N, C-alpha and C positions, 0 to 999 in steps of 0.2 A: 704639384701633387706629390705627397710623400709616398714611399714604397708601400706602407701599410694601407694607404687609401687607394692605391692604384687598382683600376678595374682591369679585368682580364678580357682580352679580345682575341678571337680567332678570325684570321683573314683567309678566305678561300678563293683562289683564282688560278686558272691553269696558265696564265701568262706571267712568266717569271719577273719581268720588269715591273709589272703592276704590284706583285707581291712585295718586292723589295722596296718600291716607292712607299707603299702604305705602311710597311714595317718601320721605315725611317721616320715618316710623318707622325705616326701614332706613338712611337717610342719617345720622340721629342716632347710630346704632350704629356708624358708620364704614365702611359698605359703599358700593361704587360701584354706583349703581342706574341701570338703563336701563329704558325703558317701551315696551310695545307695546299698542295698543288693540284688537287682534284677533288671532286665531290665524294668519291669513294673513300679517299684518305680522311676527309673531313668527318664523314660518318663514323669511321673507326675511332678518331680522336674524341668525338662527342660521346661515344659509348664509354669512354674512360674518364672524362673530365668535363666539368661544367664551366661555362664561360658567362660573363656578364653580358657580352655583346658578340654577335656573329656578323661579319661582313662577308657576303658571298656574291660572286658573279652569278648571273642567271644562266648564261649559255656556256656549258662546258661539255667536253667530248664524251665523258662517261656518265656520271650521275649529275643531272642538272641542278641548278640552284634551288628550284622549287622543291625538289626531293630532299635536298639538304635542309631547307627551311622546315619541311614537315618532320624530318627526323629530329631536328633541334627542338621543335615545339613538343614533340612526343616525349623526348628524354628530359627536357628542362623547360617547362612552360614559362618560367620567369625570365629566361634569357631573351634579350631583345635582338631582333634580326633586321639588318639593313641590306637591301639588295642593290647591286650595281650592274650595269650592262650597257654596252654600246649597240646592241642588236635587238633587245627585247621590244616586242610590240606593246601597244597600249593594253591589249587583252592579257598579255603575260604579266604586265605590271599590276593590273587589277586583280588577277588571280593571286599574285604574291601577297597583296594587301589582305585579300580575303582569307588567306591561309595564316595570317597573323604577323606579316612583316610590318615593322614600324614605319619604314619609308622605302622609296625606290629612287635611286640616284642614277640618272643617265650619264654615260661617259661621252665626252670629257667633262669633268666637273671642276668648279673653282675651289681651291684649297680652303679658303675662308668659310665658304658655305658648307663644305664637307665637314670641317671641324665643328661647326655649330650644330649640324645635324647629329653628329656622333655624341656631342655633349648633351643635347636635348634628349636623345634616345636613352642615354644612361640615367638622366634625371627621371625619365618616365619609368624606368625599371625600378628605381628606388621608391617611387611613389606607389607603384603596384605592390611592392613588398610591404610597405608600410600599411597600405589599405588592407592587405590580407592578414597581417599580424594583428591589426585591431579588430578584425572580424565583426565590424559593426553593420555591414550591409545585410538587409533582410530582417533585422531585429527592431527596426523602427518603421512606423507607418509613414514617416516623412522622408523624402529624398529631395533635397532642394525645396522647391515649392510644390512638388508632387506629393499627393496624399493617397494612400491606399495600401492594403496588405493582401490583396487578392493574388492568387497564383499568376494571373495574367500580368499584374503590375510588377510582381517579383522578377519575372522574366525581363521586363523592361529595365528595372534597376540593375540587374546583373549585367545586361548588355552595356548600360551606361558606364558601369565601373570598368568593364573590360576595354571599351573603346576610347574612353576619355583621355588616358595618357598618351595615346597614339596621335599621329598626324592624319589618320585615315579620314577620307570624306564619308559623310553619313547622310543617308536619305531616310527621313522620318515620314511614314505614311499613316493615314488614318482619316476618319471622317472629321468634318468641321466641328470644333469645340472639344476635341479629345485631349488637348494639352500638348500639341506638338512643339510649340515654342518653349514651353516649360522644360521639355526634354532637352531641347537645344541649349537652353541656359544651364541646365544641370551638367551637361557634357562640358560646356565651357568652364563652369566653376570647378569641375573636377580635373581640369587639364592644366598643363604647364603654362597656358596662356591666360589663366584666370585673372591676372593683374593687368591684362591688356584689354583692348576694346572688344566689345561684343556688338557688332553692327547688324541691325535687322533691316532687310530689304524686302518690302512688300511688293512682290512682282505684279500683283493684280492692281495695286493702288497707284502705280506711277504711270502716267500717260506714255504711250509708245514713243511719241516724238521727244520725250524728255529723258527716257530711261538711260540712253547712252551717256549723256552728259552727267546724269546723276551718279552713274557707276564709275565713270572714268575721269570725271572732271572736265574742265575746258580752259582754253587759253583766251586771253583778252582778244576780242575781235573775231572769235570763231564763228559767231552768228549775231544777229541783231539782238541787242540787249546784253551781250557779254562784255561788260565794261571793265571787268577785272578778271584776273585768273581765279579759278575756283577749284578747290580740292575735291576729288570724287570720293565716293564711299569706300572704294577699294583702298585708296591711299590712307583714308582715315582708320581703316581696320588693320593696317600693317602690324604684323606680329601678333594679331589677335584672331578673332573668329568672325566670319561672315555667315549670316543666317539668311538664306533665301526662302521666304515664306511664299507658298503657292508657286513653286518654281515652274510648274506646268504651264503657267500663264506667260512665260517669257516669249517675246516675239522671235521668229526664226532668225532674223538678222543678228539679234543680240545673243542667241544661242551659239552662233558661230564664234563670236568674239569672246564669250565666256569660256568656251572650250579652249581657246588659245591662252587665256589667263591661267586656267587650271594646269595646262600642259607646260607652259613656258614660265609662268609666274611673272609675266611682264605685260604691260599695257601702254597705250599711248593716249593722252588726253585729247579730247575733241579739239581740232584746230592746232594740235601740237605735232612735233616731229620727234621729240626725245622719248625713248623708251624708259619706262619706270619699272623697277623691280619691287615686288611685294612678297611678303611671307605671311600668308593667311591660311587658315583652315576653313574648309567649306562644309557647312551643314545645310541641308535643304529639307523642305517639307512640302507635301502635296496631299490633297484630298482626292486627286484624280488617279486613275490607273495609267501610270506613265508607260508601262509596257504596251498597253493598248494604243497609247498615243504614238509610240514608236512605230507600231504596225500600221497605223493609219497615216504616217508621215507628218504628224503634228509636232513630234519631238525628236531631236537628233539622237540616233542610236549611240554614237560615240560619246556624246555628252551624258546620256543616261548611264552608260557604263562607268564614266568618270565620277559621277555624283553618287551612284548606287554601289559603292564598294562594300559598305555594310548597311543593311536596312533594318530599321527599328519600326515595328508595326504597333501603333497605339490602338488598344482595344476600345470599342465604344462602351459607354457607361453601362448599357444594358447587358454587357457580357462580363462585367467586372464583379464577380461574385463577392458579396459582402461589403463592398466599398461605399455603397450609397449612404449608410448611416454615418460613416467616418467623414465623408466629404461634406454631408449636410451639416454636421456638428462643427466642422472646421469653418465653413462659411458663416454659420450662425455666430460663432465667436468673433470672427473677423468683422462682420457688419454691425454687430452689437457695439463693438468698440468704436468703429468708425462713425456710427450714427448717434453715439451717446445714449444707447438704449440698454435696458437691463433685461434683455431677452435671453434666458438661460437654457431653454430646452425646447425640443420639438415634440408635440404631443404624440402619443402612440397612434392615434387615429390619423393624424396628419402624415405620420411616417408611413402608415399603411397605404394611404393615397399615393404618396410619392413612389412607394414600392410597386404599385400597379401601373405606373406611367412608364412609357418606353423611352422618353427623353431623346427625341430626334435631334435636338441641339446639343446632346451630350453634357459634359461637365460644365461647359459655359452656360447652358440653359439652366442647369441646377443652381449655379451661382446666381444668376439673375432672379430665379424664383425665390431663393432664400433672401436675397437683398430686398426684394419687394415685400416679402413677408415680414421681415424685421421692421421695415419702414412703416408698414400698415398696422402692425400689432400694437395693441394698447395694454396688454398684460405682459407677464414675464415668460410666457410660453406660446409657441407658435401653434395656433389652432387651425383646423381645416379651412375655415372661411377666409383665412389670410393667404392661402395658397392661390396663385394665379397660374394655372396650367394652360398649355396651348389648347385652343378649342378644336383643333384638327380632329383628334380622336372622337370628341363628343359629337362633332358634326357627322363623322362617318357612322357612328352608332345610331344617331337620330335618323340618318338617311336610310339605313337598313330597316329601321323600325317603320319609317314612312312607307317604304316599298311594301313591307308586310301588310300595313294597314290598307294599302291600295288594292289588295286582293278582295274583290267583291264577287257577287253572283255572276257578274258579266265576264269574269276571268281576266287574265293578263297574258301577255306574251312573255313566257318564262325565259326563252332564249335571249330576248332583248335585255331583260332584267339582269340575267347572269352575265351577259356581255358588258353591261355597264359596271357591274361590281368588279369583274375581271379587269376592265380598263382602269378603274380607280386604283386597284392594288398595284398594277403594273406601273402606272404613272408615279405612284408613291415610292415604289421600289427603285425606279429610275432616279427619282429625286434623292433618295437616301444614298444611292450608289454613285451620285454625281455623274450620271450619264454612262457609266461603265456597264455594258451589257453582261460582261462576265460576272461582276459582283451582283447585278440585278438577278441573274439566274440563280446565284447562290442564295440570295435573300428569299426567293420564291420557291426554293427547293426543286428546281427543274433544270433540265439540260439546256444547253445553248440552242440546240436544234428546236426544242419545244418552245423556247422563248421567241426565236425568230419567227416560227409559225404563228404564234399568237400576235406578235407585233404586226405582221403582215395582215392577218385576219382582221385586226382591229383598226388598221390604217395608221399604226404608230411606228412604222418601220423607219421613219426619219427622225424619231424622237431621240434627241441626244443633247446633252448639255455642252 
């Protein structure tokens, strides 16, 4: 690397031997290296000069590394920060990543791996600078395969741009059908790993007795039917991205082993003895309330914190102001081309009907509705009769009407009727919230105490998905 191209690096460590070792190592790689022997000295230097990269120990006697990280990000948001420590806990490492650190390296570290992390971190810094100079984000309704220009989606796009160049683990939450996998793909495509594998692991779709061998691979003779060695999904994803879809469905035994892979970046194939090292970025998605799962002992707390360094919440379609027409038109064009039809427009009346629908299946349901409409339509415009919406809402409306018609001169038991209606709405809310009582209470605009009372009264206290 020539002097004109050399990146500036500030090394912060209160241990002299470590400072000197890193100065020699990084200078040989062609970097311009400055040193600080304490967090306080580092903050003073940062106030006078900007650096491309900051390498700081976490545990120092005066100002700790987290405070140095915060100061660096406040003074120069484009600077990349790498944390190192022999004593930091998992919680400290997670805190550092949440505050904007690019990566956390435990001591002692291997020189080759350390140099690669530093090179990748500086590449990510150049990518962020390029993205900001182009100022393209937020001016297009498309971001990867995501479509929408609502304020809710703009927040998602902004988070994607900020986290994509880092190595930080991401948890994407949201109802089924909101597009969580599309967000994961967008993050991968915006990252330094975009030319490597993007491996999707459907945690709910792999039988529990097969998931370990699928993830870690197996050696010949490991079990009946293992006639050859087989590479696992982690090995296939080396240097790329692993996407855990519906991570809340992972069995407890696999959660323990996944935690080790995330912490150590190593694993052992089923029936094998040799440890294999992998470099992967973890993105997970869930339609469950994982925090509630932790409280109930269904999901490991330490694994939750490792996966949930940054959380991206996908809004349901009913909360995405103004995105429905854009999505509908996008799907119309897609399926018109795929099905060889000349359907160019959705009629105003048909769009009004879509606008009044709540889309419990979210964007995926809208996509299916438009695909069926294009397939059934005989003209070049989607008419209301081509729309096939869920009968659930119609059934509820007709049930209310039936109950009203049941009122005769003989009278009715109003308390029973109200209890039935109340039960219907609570069950529907539990379904939409995927069994989370906290989200159910929010949907019904009531307190948790009030929800628990109603569940007990209606005999639904055990209702949970």
